[in-house]
C-alpha positions, 0 to 999 in steps of 0.5 A: 158604510161601516159603522164604528162598532163594526169597525172596532170588531174588524180591528179586534179580529185582525189583532187576534190573527186573521188572514192577510186579506182582513188586514188589507180590508181594515187598512183600505176601508177607513179611507173609503168611509171618510170619503163617504162621510165627507160627502154626507157633511157637504150634502147636509150643509146645503141650505134648503131652497124656499118653496117655489110658490113663494116666488109669486105669493108672499108667505105667511108668518106661520109659513116662514116660521115653519120653514125656518124651523126646518132650516134650523133642524137641518143645520143642527143635523149638518153640525152633528155630521161635521163634528162626527167627521173630525172626531172619527177622522182627526188626521184627515185633510178635511178635519179642519174644514169640518170643524169650521163647518160645525161652527157655521152650521151651529151658528145658523141653527142658533140664529134660526131659533134652535136654543139647544145649540147655544151652549155648544156655540159658546164652547166653540167661540171660546175655543176659537178665540183662545187659539193663538194662531187665529187671525185678526180677521177671524177674531173680529168675525167671531166677535161680530157673530157673537154680537149678532146673536146677542141682538137676536136674543133681544127680539122679544124686547123690541127694536129699541132693545135690539139696537141698544145691544147692537151698539153695545157690541159695536162699542166693545169691538171699537175699543178692542180694534180701534183701527178697524172698520167693522165697528163703525159699519155696525154703528152705521147699521144702528144709525140706519135703523134708529130714529130722529137725532140719534140716527143723525148723531151716529152718522155724524160721528162716523163721518168725523171718525178715522174709519175708511172713506167707504164707510164715511161715504155710506154715513154721508149717504144716510144723512142725505137720505134722512134729509131727503124726506119731504123734498124733491127726489132727484133721480134721473137715468136711462132705463134698462129698455132705453126709456129716459126717466126723471122723477123730478119731471113726473109731477102730477103722478104718484111714483113708487121708487122700488129698490129691489133685486131678482135674487132677493126673496122678500122683494120677489114676495112683494111683487104680487102686491106691487103688480096689483097696485099698478094694475089698479091705480096706474090708470089714476096716475100711479107710476113705478120706477124700479132700481135693480140691485142685480149684477146680471143684465140678462137675468133681470131682463128675463125676469122683467119679461116673464113677470110682465113688469111694465115700468122702467128699471135702473140697472148698472150691474154693480149690485149692492154698489149701484150708484143710486143705492149708494147715493141714497144710503140703501142698506137693505131691500126691498125698500119702497119710497113714495113720491107725491104729485108735487114731486116730494118724497113722502114715505120711505116705508111704503111696503105696509098698506102700499095700495092704501098709501098710494090712493091717499096720495092720489087724492091730494 
């Protein structure tokens, strides 16, 4: 590929009276150069795949940090390539797409911890928000992303500080765009991660608001989820393999309800722990009920067979919109719930010390 200094030399040579063939070379080469440069931008923008071993073994925090550092560096490199493209070829039909790609990659790098990108991201945000042609949807998206970055900047201060920053950003967005759902969806996210009466107050506020029925339904589901703890869990369905499942009739057993998906890397990373607990404690009265957020039946069936997952799976093909997920306000996966031998929901955060929690409930 011709470098920019060499291209300048060629142009200078032509201006001094080189042959017609030189003029043809100078005219044709930039198009070829742009095509190659755009392919490089596209290639650099592809995210790296997680290590294959993470499918069967949960990565350590150090391994995750190292992988995210790699992702941040690659995103930074992609942002530089995108900027280089539209700088060199400002009139190319891909120039505007390259500008968007620079923003996207810069935001990813900043989110993954590359603090050197924060200033550039602020510049890009300001330029885009000042664009009179920016649509309302894009303007809101920019604001939401800005709030998300502000939230992540509070990580070292703990979850309470992060939630406070998120609510602050949601309230500001709500003030500027009172008829849009985004701010209420953000408040719902705060409620889903808050505790006690704070969570209930936010959920009730959303239910009583002018937001869409979809967001209100999610808030109602969250209230139902909070009210479910300590009570019988009414989950009944026909499993992927035809088995009839009714958690309310599994009294005398300790039951793990595992909300998961084959495409969810953290879910798959937890699978060795789940399988180990099942192998050890199933003979003592431990059962698992899977609730899959997959969209493709064949993918789920193949994965379950490959991993020899013997427990029943709920599947309706609706992904995040699946019936049980909506009914119980599941906003993130994996989510692991434990039901005691009396059929009451006892734990909504069973990932930590799963086997220990199961064994304790089995002794009751």
